[in-house]
C-alpha positions in Angstrom: -36.3 26.2 11.6 -39.0 28.2 13.7 -38.5 31.9 15.2 -38.9 30.1 18.6 -36.1 27.8 18.2 -33.9 30.6 16.7 -34.6 32.8 19.9 -33.7 30.0 22.1 -30.3 29.5 20.3 -29.3 32.7 20.5 -30.1 33.0 24.2 -28.2 30.2 25.3 -25.3 30.5 22.7 -23.3 33.0 24.7 -23.2 30.7 27.6 -22.4 27.4 25.4 -19.6 28.6 23.3 -16.4 26.9 24.1 -13.1 26.7 22.1 -11.4 23.4 21.4 -7.4 23.3 21.2 -6.5 21.0 18.4 -3.4 20.6 19.9 -4.4 19.7 23.6 -2.9 17.2 25.5 -4.1 13.5 25.4 -6.5 12.1 27.9 -5.2 8.6 28.7 -8.2 5.8 28.0 -8.6 3.5 30.7 -10.2 0.7 29.2 -12.6 -2.0 31.0 -12.2 -5.7 30.5 -15.2 -7.0 29.2 -16.2 -10.5 27.8 -18.9 -11.9 25.4 -19.7 -13.1 21.9 -18.0 -10.5 19.5 -14.7 -10.7 21.9 -14.5 -14.3 21.2 -14.2 -14.0 17.7 -11.9 -11.3 18.0 -9.7 -13.9 19.9 -10.4 -16.4 16.8 -9.2 -13.8 14.3 -6.2 -12.2 16.2 -4.5 -15.6 17.3 -4.3 -16.9 14.0 -2.7 -13.7 12.9 -0.2 -13.6 15.7 0.9 -17.4 15.3 1.4 -16.9 11.6 3.8 -14.2 12.2 5.6 -15.4 14.9 5.8 -19.0 13.5 6.4 -18.5 9.9 10.4 -17.7 9.7 11.1 -20.4 12.2 9.5 -23.0 9.5 11.6 -25.0 7.0 10.7 -25.8 3.3 12.9 -27.6 1.4 16.1 -27.1 3.8 15.4 -23.1 3.7 13.4 -20.7 5.5 9.8 -21.0 4.6 9.1 -17.2 4.1 12.3 -15.5 3.6 12.8 -12.2 1.3 16.6 -12.1 0.4 17.2 -8.8 -0.5 20.9 -9.1 -1.3 20.3 -12.1 -3.7 17.0 -10.4 -4.7 14.9 -14.0 -3.9 11.6 -13.9 -2.4 10.9 -17.7 -0.6 7.3 -18.2 0.0 6.3 -21.6 0.9 8.3 -23.4 -1.4 7.7 -20.7 -4.7 10.7 -18.5 -5.3 10.0 -15.2 -6.7 12.2 -12.8 -8.3 12.1 -8.7 -9.2 10.6 -9.6 -12.3 7.5 -11.0 -10.6 6.6 -7.5 -9.2 3.9 -7.2 -11.4 2.1 -10.1 -9.2 2.6 -8.5 -6.0 1.0 -5.3 -7.5 -1.5 -7.6 -8.6 -2.1 -8.9 -5.0 -2.4 -5.7 -3.7 -4.9 -4.4 -5.6 -6.9 -7.7 -4.9 -6.2 -7.2 -1.1 -7.3 -3.5 -1.7 -11.0 -4.5 -3.4 -11.5 -7.2 -0.8 -10.8 -4.5 2.2 -13.6 -2.0 0.2 -15.8 -5.2 -0.4 -15.8 -6.3 3.1 -16.4 -2.3 4.4 -19.1 -1.9 2.2 -20.9 -5.2 3.8 -19.6 -4.6 7.6 -18.1 -1.5 8.0 -14.7 -1.5 9.8 -14.6 -5.2 10.7 -10.9 -5.3 9.7 -9.6 -2.6 12.1 -11.9 -4.1 15.1 -10.8 -7.9 14.5 -7.7 -8.3 12.3 -5.5 -5.3 12.3 -2.3 -5.8 13.7 -2.4 -2.2 15.4 -5.7 -3.6 17.1 -4.3 -7.1 17.8 -1.0 -5.7 19.3 -2.7 -2.9 21.4 -5.1 -5.7 22.5 -1.9 -7.7 24.0 -0.4 -4.6 25.3 -3.7 -3.4 27.3 -3.8 -7.4 28.4 -0.1 -6.9 29.9 -1.3 -3.9 31.7 -4.6 -5.3 33.3 -2.2 -8.1 34.3 0.7 -5.8 36.5 -1.9 -2.8 37.1 -5.2 -4.5 37.7 -8.6 -3.5 36.7 -9.6 -0.1 35.4 -10.5 1.5 38.4 -7.2 0.1 39.9 -5.1 1.8 37.4 -6.9 5.0 37.5 -6.0 4.9 41.5 -2.4 3.8 40.6 -2.0 6.8 37.9 -3.3 9.3 40.7 -1.0 7.9 43.8 2.3 9.1 44.6 5.2 7.3 43.8 6.1 4.5 45.6 8.0 1.2 45.6 4.7 -0.8 44.6 4.0 1.5 41.9 7.3 1.6 40.4 7.4 -2.1 40.6 4.3 -2.4 38.5 5.1 0.1 36.0 8.3 -1.7 35.4 6.6 -4.9 35.2 4.3 -3.9 32.6 6.9 -1.8 30.5 9.1 -4.8 30.7 6.4 -6.8 29.1 5.7 -4.2 26.5 9.5 -4.1 25.5 9.7 -7.9 25.5 6.7 -8.1 23.2 7.9 -5.3 21.3 11.4 -7.0 21.1 9.9 -10.1 19.7 7.5 -8.2 17.3 10.8 -6.5 15.9 13.0 -9.4 15.5 10.5 -11.8 14.0 9.5 -8.8 11.3 13.6 -8.7 10.8 13.8 -12.1 10.9 11.4 -12.1 7.5 14.7 -10.5 5.8 17.4 -11.9 8.0 17.7 -15.8 8.5 15.9 -15.6 12.0 17.7 -19.0 12.9 21.2 -16.7 12.9 19.4 -13.5 14.0 18.5 -14.4 17.2 21.8 -15.7 18.5 23.7 -13.0 16.7 21.5 -10.7 18.8 22.1 -12.4 21.9 25.6 -12.5 21.4 26.1 -9.1 19.9 27.7 -10.1 16.9 24.7 -9.2 14.4 25.6 -6.8 11.8 24.7 -3.2 12.2 21.7 -3.0 9.6 20.2 -6.0 11.8 20.8 -4.6 15.3 19.1 -1.3 13.9 16.4 -1.9 12.1 15.6 -4.7 15.0 15.4 -2.0 17.5 13.5 0.5 15.1 10.6 -1.9 14.8 10.9 -2.8 18.9 10.5 1.2 19.4 7.9 1.2 16.9 5.7 -1.8 18.2 6.6 -0.1 21.8 5.4 3.5 21.2 2.4 2.6 18.7 1.1 -0.3 20.7 1.8 0.8 24.0 1.8 4.7 24.2 -0.1 6.0 21.0 -2.8 3.1 20.8 -6.0 5.1 19.5 -4.1 7.8 18.3 -2.7 5.8 15.4 -6.2 4.6 14.4 -7.7 8.4 14.9 -5.0 10.5 13.5 -2.3 8.4 11.5 -4.3 5.7 9.8 -5.9 7.1 6.4 -8.5 4.2 6.5 -10.3 6.2 9.1 -10.7 9.1 7.2 -12.2 7.3 3.7 -14.1 4.7 5.5 -17.7 6.8 5.3 -16.9 6.9 1.3 -17.4 3.6 1.4 -20.5 3.3 3.7 -24.2 3.3 2.2 -27.1 3.0 4.2 -27.0 -0.9 4.2 -23.5 -1.1 5.2 -23.5 -2.8 9.1 -22.2 -0.6 11.7 -21.9 -0.5 15.6 -24.9 1.3 16.6 -27.1 2.7 19.3 -30.8 2.1 18.9 -32.0 5.8 20.3 -36.0 4.8 19.7 -35.5 2.1 22.0 -33.0 3.6 24.4 -34.1 7.1 24.8 -34.8 8.9 27.3 -31.8 7.1 29.0 -31.5 7.2 32.8 -30.8 4.8 35.7 -33.6 2.8 37.6 -34.2 -0.2 39.8 -33.9 -3.8 38.0 -37.3 -4.8 38.8 -38.9 -1.2 38.3 -41.3 -0.6 35.4 -39.0 1.7 33.5 -41.7 2.3 30.8 -44.1 3.7 33.5 -41.4 5.9 34.6 -40.5 7.1 30.9 -37.3 5.6 30.5 -35.7 4.0 27.6 -33.8 0.8 28.0 -30.5 2.8 28.3 -29.7 2.6 32.3 -26.5 5.4 31.5 -24.5 3.1 33.1 -21.6 4.4 30.7 -20.0 1.0 30.5 -20.4 1.5 26.7 -18.1 3.9 26.9 -15.4 2.5 29.6 -15.1 -0.6 27.3 -14.2 1.5 23.7 -10.8 1.5 23.2 -10.9 4.7 21.4 -12.8 6.4 23.9 -16.0 7.3 22.1 -19.6 7.2 22.8 -21.6 5.3 20.5 -24.6 6.9 22.0 -23.7 10.0 20.2 -23.9 8.2 16.7 -21.6 7.0 14.1 -18.1 8.2 14.3 -14.9 8.0 12.5 -12.9 6.9 15.5 -15.4 3.8 15.9 -13.4 0.7 14.7 -16.1 -1.9 14.8 -14.7 -3.8 17.4 -18.1 -4.4 19.1 -16.5 -4.1 22.4 -19.4 -1.8 23.6 -22.1 -4.4 21.9 -20.9 -6.9 24.6 -20.8 -4.3 27.5 -24.4 -3.8 26.8 -25.3 -7.0 26.3 -24.4 -7.9 29.5 -26.2 -5.0 31.2 -29.2 -6.1 29.2 -28.8 -9.7 30.5 -28.8 -8.4 34.3 -31.4 -6.2 33.6 -33.9 -8.8 31.9 -34.2 -6.8 28.7 -33.8 -8.0 25.4 -30.1 -7.6 23.7 -29.2 -5.4 20.8 -29.6 -1.7 22.3 -26.3 -1.7 20.5 -25.5 -4.1 17.3 -24.2 -4.6 14.4 -27.4 -2.9 12.2 -27.9 -0.7 9.1 -29.2 2.8 8.6 -32.2 1.2 6.9 -32.9 -0.8 9.5 -32.4 1.7 12.3 -35.1 3.7 10.6 -37.6 0.9 10.6 -36.5 -0.8 6.7 -34.7 -3.6 5.7 -31.2 -4.3 5.2 -30.6 -4.9 1.6 -27.9 -7.7 1.3 -27.8 -8.0 -2.3 -27.0 -4.5 -3.9 -25.5 -3.2 -7.1 -22.3 -2.3 -5.1 -21.8 -5.3 -3.4 -22.4 -7.7 -6.2 -19.9 -5.6 -8.3 -17.5 -5.9 -5.9 -17.7 -9.8 -5.3 -17.6 -10.2 -9.3 -14.8 -8.2 -10.0 -13.1 -9.8 -6.9 -13.9 -13.2 -8.3 -12.3 -12.2 -11.7 -9.3 -10.6 -10.2 -8.9 -13.8 -7.8 -9.2 -16.1 -10.6 -6.4 -14.3 -13.0 -4.1 -14.1 -10.3 -4.8 -17.9 -9.4 -4.2 -18.8 -12.8 -1.3 -16.7 -13.6 0.5 -18.2 -10.4 -0.3 -21.6 -11.4 0.7 -20.9 -14.9 3.9 -19.4 -14.0 6.9 -20.7 -15.5 9.9 -20.3 -13.2 12.6 -19.3 -15.8 13.6 -16.3 -17.3 16.0 -16.0 -20.4 17.1 -12.4 -22.2 18.6 -12.7 -25.8 20.8 -10.0 -26.6 22.5 -9.8 -30.1 26.2 -8.6 -30.3 25.6 -5.0 -31.4 29.3 -4.3 -32.3 29.4 -6.8 -35.2 26.0 -7.0 -37.0 27.2 -10.2 -38.6 30.5 -12.3 -39.5 31.2 -14.2 -42.7 33.1 -17.2 -42.3 35.6 -18.7 -44.7 33.1 -20.7 -45.9 30.8 -18.1 -46.8 28.3 -18.8 -44.3 26.9 -16.1 -42.0 27.4 -15.8 -38.1 25.7 -14.0 -35.7 26.8 -14.0 -31.9 24.4 -13.6 -29.0 24.4 -13.4 -25.2 21.8 -15.2 -23.3 20.5 -14.4 -19.8 19.3 -17.6 -18.3 18.0 -17.7 -15.1 16.7 -20.9 -13.1 14.3 -19.2 -10.6 13.3 -22.9 -8.9 15.1 -24.2 -6.0 16.4 -27.1 -7.5 19.2 -27.9 -10.1 18.2 -28.3 -13.6 19.9 -29.2 -17.1 18.7 -26.9 -20.0 18.8 -27.6 -23.3 19.5 -24.5 -25.9 17.7 -24.7 -29.2 16.5 -22.1 -32.1 14.0 -22.3 -34.4 12.3 -19.3 -37.1 15.0 -20.3 -40.2 15.6 -23.7 -41.6 19.2 -24.9 -41.8 20.6 -22.8 -38.5 22.7 -24.3 -36.0 24.3 -22.9 -32.9 28.3 -23.0 -32.6 28.7 -23.8 -29.1 27.6 -25.8 -26.4 24.0 -26.0 -25.9 23.4 -28.1 -22.7 24.1 -26.0 -19.5 23.3 -27.1 -16.0 22.2 -24.2 -13.2 21.5 -24.9 -9.9 18.6 -23.5 -7.9 18.6 -19.5 -8.3 21.5 -19.3 -10.3 21.8 -16.6 -13.3 24.0 -17.8 -16.3 25.3 -15.8 -19.0 25.7 -17.7 -22.0 27.8 -16.5 -25.2 26.9 -18.7 -28.3 27.0 -17.7 -32.2 24.5 -18.9 -34.6 25.7 -20.2 -38.3 23.4 -20.0 -41.2 24.3 -20.6 -45.2 23.2 -16.8 -47.0 21.3 -18.8 -49.6 18.8 -19.6 -46.4 18.2 -15.9 -45.7 15.5 -14.2 -47.7 15.7 -10.9 -46.0 18.5 -8.9 -44.5 16.7 -9.1 -41.0 15.1 -12.4 -40.3 13.1 -13.5 -36.9 14.6 -16.2 -35.1 13.7 -17.7 -31.7 15.3 -19.1 -28.9 14.0 -22.0 -26.6 15.4 -23.1 -23.1 13.7 -26.7 -22.4 14.9 -28.6 -18.8 15.8 -31.9 -20.0 14.1 -33.6 -16.9 11.0 -31.7 -17.3 9.4 -30.9 -20.7 6.7 -28.5 -19.3 9.6 -26.3 -17.8 10.8 -24.1 -21.2 10.9 -20.7 -22.1 11.3 -18.8 -25.4 12.7 -15.5 -26.4 12.9 -14.1 -29.9 15.8 -12.0 -31.4 16.7 -11.1 -35.2 19.6 -12.6 -37.5 21.2 -10.1 -39.9 22.9 -10.8 -42.9 24.4 -8.2 -45.5 22.3 -6.4 -47.6 
């Protein structure tokens, strides 16, 4: 840094130093409505999320709610499959896959998840649409908030908050409907006959949606979401991010549409601030990449609309990379990206295989610890076992219990048991063996439960058979 520059800094510093209160009151952001290519993409990504969220609990599958997390029974019904607490490793594996998928997408295209499919973004967009519907455009909303209270202002505010509460209630009720049969929940809530917990959780999620999407909005993304904080760790110089091209845009300034701005020493940016007015987090993308940017591309559509009116080329604000901004090329195939794709492919393959090959049957064998063995009057040796058999399917099956590992061993008791879908059965039985067939004091023995109507539905569990020393 030159001496002249140091002198300049010292001279202007006293006049420019200011303090910022970290607890200062939030300034409300009035967003401007804009349409464009990327907003149509956001529409196509947001609606499937909404439709899936609100519709899935109402669908039926084999006479049961298609997606239902039955916590009292510890059963999780997902599109015809029934998962139990024993399947929690699958859930952990799925969450790891989702995390790696999010990392891979971030390395490739920045925070597109936040801008296009994050529930906070989608629900905030709905609330903003309701606000625009009842209070008008950006300028109309600003004037309305500054105006003194009147019947018109009160009516508009009541309609807006009524719309917010209606959407929030539907959201909260639907969320609870994934854990409480929704066809029972809705009439129970309307008739005030729902259980205490059903009402409390519906109120809680209604209030959470109303506050997060209606009042807090960008503050959730800026201060509460941890993803905004560690996103920069995953970025590299080839990551696609929403960026302003200062080489082309600067110096910015207003001009007439038909004027030769290059002759006036101006760049393509006309300093209309439209990119700031449409930003849901209230940042100026022209100041460079900021952690508040959620990559929603609203500023891109806004800037492109201005470029079209001025007959300038599009792309002053665009999805680009740091390499490209510096005059280079974006490297699509790079080691980190290839690594993420390979790891994701392997993990998805293993998860798919595990789900497909999953046997919806669980069996635990416990040998009676109080009596190691029993000697019958005929001299045979008996061990007593308790089998806990779980039919994890939704349909009824008859199971046959068999043993292997010791020739001549026989089961004393009923070996055929019929279990309803989702039933847990505790089965007590004895295994008898002639002592001359036992070579050691402790011998491994294997129990097998096999469905009589489907050979592939079977499970085995090992235990030990004890004899006198």
